[in-house]
N, C-alpha and C positions, 0 to 999 in steps of 0.2 A: 543389533538393536538400533532403533532409530533415535537420533538426537532431536531434541526439541529446542526451538528458538522462538523468540518473541519479536514481532515486527510491529511497526506503527501502521494503523489503518486510518486514513482520513476520508470521511464520507461527506459529500455535499449534494444537495438537491440540484438537479439540472433538468429543467423542463418538467416532464411528468415522472421522471425517475431519479436515480441517484448514481453518482460517479464515486468510485472508491480508488484511493491511491496509497501505495506503499512507498514512502519517500526513500527508505533505505535502499531499495532496489530499483526505483523508478519504474514500477509496474502498476498498471491501472486496470480497472474493470468497471462494471456497471451492473445495475439491477433495477427492477421495478420498485423494490422496497429496500429499506436500510439493511435488513437481514440478508436479503438476496445479494445486495451489493457487497456486503461483508463476506458472505460465503463464496461468491464468485472471485473476490480478490484472494481469499485463502487458496482457492483452487488454482488460480493463475500463478501464485507464488510456488505452490507445490509442483506444478508443471514446469516452472522455470528450473527448480532444483533437480527435477528428473532429467531434464534435457541439456542443461548448460554444463560445460566443462568447468574445471576448477579455475582456469584463467578468466573465464567470463564472469564467474561469481566474484572473484577478487576485483575485477575491473569495475563492476557495478555496485558492489556493496559499500554503503556508507555507514561507518560505525558510530558516528555521532550525529544524531538528528535531534534538534531541540524544537519543541513546539511551545509557543507562548502566546499570550494575548497582549495586545498593545492598546493603550488608551490614547487617542489622538484628538486634540481640540481642532475643530474645523469651523471656520467662519468667524 
C-alpha cells in the first residue's frame, strides 16, 4: 500500500508561464498554467521518490518549512 505525504508547492509567474517549487525537497518544475505547473511539480516529486535511494531522501528532505507574509515599510 502506498503512503501519502503532503508537500508545499510554491507557484509564481515567470514570463509567460509559471514556476513551481517544493521547498521541502528543493525540487522545481514549470508549466504554461498554474494547474500545469502544479501537476508537473507533483510528477517531479513522484519521480524523485521512485528513483532516489533512502539516503538521498534523508539528505534532501526538510521537515520544517514555514511560509509567511511579511509587511515591510519602504521609503
